[in-house]
C-alpha positions in Angstrom: 114.3 216.5 163.2 111.1 215.1 161.7 111.5 211.8 159.8 112.0 212.2 156.1 110.6 209.5 154.0 113.0 210.5 151.2 112.9 209.6 147.5 113.5 205.8 147.0 116.1 204.8 144.4 118.3 201.9 143.7 121.9 203.0 143.3 124.1 201.4 140.7 127.5 201.1 142.5 129.0 198.6 140.0 132.7 199.5 139.4 132.5 202.6 141.7 134.6 203.1 144.9 132.6 202.8 148.1 134.0 203.5 151.6 133.0 201.5 154.7 134.2 203.1 158.0 134.3 200.5 160.8 135.1 196.9 161.1 132.4 195.3 163.1 129.7 192.8 162.0 127.6 195.4 160.5 130.5 196.7 158.4 131.0 193.1 157.3 127.3 192.7 156.2 127.3 196.0 154.4 130.6 195.2 152.7 129.2 191.8 151.5 126.2 193.6 150.1 128.2 196.1 148.3 130.5 193.4 146.8 127.4 191.6 145.5 126.4 194.8 143.8 129.7 195.1 142.1 131.2 197.9 144.2 134.9 198.4 144.9 135.0 198.5 148.7 137.6 200.0 150.9 137.2 199.3 154.6 138.9 201.8 157.2 139.3 200.3 160.7 142.1 199.2 163.0 140.2 196.0 163.8 138.2 193.7 161.6 135.4 191.2 162.0 136.4 187.7 161.0 134.3 188.0 157.7 136.2 191.2 156.8 139.5 189.6 157.6 138.7 186.8 155.0 137.5 189.4 152.4 140.7 191.4 152.9 142.9 188.3 152.7 141.3 187.4 149.4 141.7 190.9 148.2 137.9 191.3 147.7 138.1 194.5 149.7 140.9 196.9 150.4 141.7 197.3 154.1 143.3 200.3 155.7 144.2 199.2 159.2 144.0 202.7 160.8 141.5 205.4 161.7 139.8 207.6 159.2 141.6 210.3 157.3 139.9 212.9 155.1 142.0 211.8 152.2 140.0 208.5 152.3 137.0 210.4 150.8 138.8 211.0 147.5 137.0 209.4 144.5 134.3 207.7 146.5 130.6 208.0 145.7 129.2 206.5 148.9 130.3 206.3 152.5 128.9 203.9 155.0 129.7 204.9 158.6 129.1 202.0 160.9 130.6 203.6 164.0 127.9 203.9 166.6 127.4 206.7 169.0 129.9 209.2 167.7 127.7 212.1 166.7 130.5 214.6 166.2 132.2 212.3 163.7 129.0 211.8 161.9 128.4 215.5 161.8 131.8 216.0 160.3 131.1 213.3 157.6 127.8 215.0 156.8 129.5 218.3 156.3 132.1 216.7 154.0 129.4 214.9 152.1 127.7 218.1 151.3 131.0 219.8 150.5 132.4 216.9 148.2 129.1 215.6 146.9 129.2 212.0 148.0 126.3 210.1 149.6 126.5 209.3 153.3 124.9 206.8 155.6 125.7 206.6 159.3 124.3 203.8 161.4 121.4 204.7 163.8 121.7 208.5 162.8 119.3 209.1 159.8 119.4 212.8 160.7 123.1 212.9 160.1 122.9 210.9 156.8 122.0 211.9 153.2 120.6 208.5 152.5 118.8 205.7 154.5 119.4 202.0 154.2 116.1 200.0 154.0 115.9 196.4 155.1 116.1 194.3 151.9 114.5 191.1 151.1 116.3 189.2 148.3 114.7 186.2 146.5 116.5 185.5 143.3 116.2 188.6 141.0 113.4 190.1 143.1 114.2 192.8 145.7 111.8 194.2 148.3 113.0 197.2 150.4 111.3 198.1 153.7 111.8 201.4 155.4 110.1 203.0 158.4 111.7 206.4 157.5 114.0 205.8 160.5 111.1 205.9 163.0 111.0 202.1 163.8 114.0 200.3 162.3 113.3 197.2 164.3 109.9 196.8 162.7 111.6 196.7 159.3 113.7 193.8 160.6 110.6 191.9 161.7 108.9 192.5 158.3 112.0 191.4 156.6 112.1 188.0 158.4 108.4 187.3 157.6 108.8 188.3 153.9 111.8 186.1 153.6 109.6 183.1 154.6 106.9 184.1 152.1 109.2 184.9 149.1 110.8 181.5 149.1 112.7 179.3 146.5 109.5 178.8 144.6 109.0 182.5 144.3 112.6 182.9 143.1 112.0 180.2 140.4 108.7 181.9 139.4 110.6 185.2 138.9 113.2 183.5 136.8 110.5 181.9 134.6 108.9 185.3 134.1 112.2 186.7 133.0 112.7 183.9 130.4 109.1 184.4 129.2 109.8 188.1 128.7 113.0 187.3 126.7 111.1 184.8 124.6 108.3 187.2 123.9 110.8 190.0 122.9 112.4 187.6 120.4 109.2 186.1 119.0 106.6 188.7 119.2 107.2 192.0 117.5 104.0 193.6 118.6 104.5 195.4 121.9 100.9 195.4 122.9 100.7 191.6 122.4 103.9 191.1 124.5 102.4 193.0 127.3 99.1 191.1 127.1 101.2 187.8 127.2 103.2 188.8 130.2 100.0 190.1 132.1 98.3 186.8 131.3 101.3 185.0 132.8 100.7 186.9 136.1 97.0 186.4 136.1 96.1 185.0 139.5 99.2 186.1 141.3 98.5 187.7 144.6 100.6 188.4 147.7 98.2 187.6 150.4 98.8 188.3 154.1 97.3 189.6 157.4 99.1 191.7 160.1 99.2 190.1 163.6 99.7 192.9 166.1 101.3 192.4 169.6 99.1 192.5 172.6 100.7 195.8 173.9 99.5 197.6 170.7 96.0 196.0 171.0 95.8 197.3 174.6 97.0 200.7 173.5 94.4 200.9 170.7 91.6 199.9 173.1 92.8 202.6 175.5 92.7 205.2 172.7 89.3 204.1 171.6 87.9 204.2 175.2 89.5 207.7 175.7 88.0 209.2 172.4 84.9 211.3 172.8 81.8 209.7 171.4 80.4 211.3 168.3 77.7 214.0 168.8 74.2 212.8 168.0 72.7 214.2 165.0 69.7 216.5 165.4 66.9 216.8 162.9 
């Protein structure tokens, strides 16, 4: 199946039931992100990562210490399947997702998911999502690491300041055009500057492609 870039959205899961199938480190990381977003998380797995054990012990997540049952899908809006390599199970979940109308993500199987999970860089209130449409997920991880170094604590403080400035403008300036001008002035000079450094194997490949490309035909007059 050809990669599908999809239609990017941010899903509000606050107060909604979300199901996480699997109990490994990835399930733990996804569960923590869901909890940060305010979701009510249920984890289905006979075994749990240490982080998930702590979350279950503190009643932050509901743990069902068994394998998946179809009844687990009741009342959920989103299912995160972190079980790797089981395509038949993922196919079954996708069929159920289409039948029952919930969203599904299965790790490493974008073609058997109805949503994809971008790499997310979080700096205070700012969020940057990075996706390769499932073509090169490792690249998203490298970009995430670099952006986390760029969008540091000062950037987080800057975003907070912009938020306070916006609230002050809304309270003190009734004219919408003047508010917009004030906020744009606060951003005057802000730029996200960077340069991509490519690995040698890619530089060699580009050189090979260039050498193999036919030279453009000479123009005649």
